[in-house]
N, C-alpha and C positions, 0 to 999 in steps of 0.2 A: 685710264684714259686720259687724264690730265696732263700726266708725262707724256703722251703720244703728241697731244696737241701743241703742248711745248715746247718738242723738238722740232717740229715741223715749223714753226714760230720763229725759233732761233735760228734754223736754217736759211730761211726767206731775210729775216732782217740783217744777219751777217753778210749775206750777198749783198744787200742792199746799202749796208756801211762801207760794206770792201768795194763797192764799186764807185760808190760817191766819193771815196776818197782816192781814188785813182786817177791821179793828172793826165795819163794819157788814153783815156776812155773818149770815146767820140758821143756815145748815148749817154742818155741819162734815164733812170727809172721815173715814169709819172706818177708813181701811186705804188702802195704795197700791193695790190692786185695786179700791176703791169709786172712788178718785180717778180711774183709767183709764178705768174704766166710764162714766163722769157725763162725760168729755173725750169718749170716743166718741160716746155718747147726745147731748150737748149742740153738740158742732162738728164731728162726725164724723169719719172714720181721717184725712183729709187733714191734719186740726190735727198728727196725728203726725209728721209728714214735714216741721214747719217749719223753717227754718234747714238743711237737707239740703245745700241746693245751695253756701253760703258755707263749710260745713264739708268739703264735698269740693274745691271749690276752693284752701282752703287746704291741706288734706292732699295735694293735687297740688304745689302750691309748694313746702312743707315736705319732701316724700318728694323732691321732685327736687333740693334743696339739697343735703340730706342724702346722698344718692347720690352727687353732682357731687363733694363735699367727700371724700367716701370713697374715691372713686376716684382722686381725684388726691393724697390723703394715701396711698395705696398705690402708685401710681407712683414718688413722691417717696421713699418708704423702699425700695423696690426696683430702683429705678433710681441709686442713689447721689446723690440730691438732685436729679437733674435731670429736669425732665418733658417727653417726648418725645412727638411727634404722630405720628410715623410710627414703621415699626421700618426700624432702619438696617441696609444689607445690609455 
């Protein structure tokens, strides 16, 4: 859920930043809410989800790597440095 909110906020902030840096623009945003409203009005709600697929894919890979390294570190610490794949009887 946190990732979804960050994606939408990043879209609004990047639009506001690009708009403010444009010298040829005649209108300015009056605030973040005005920016949000104009984006939805001009481009639709779907633009707020732009980049979600790549962010979710990246989060999946990163979380998998972190979880794997955490599990390996725990096994090394609590099994006297040896990584066991099966429990020995």
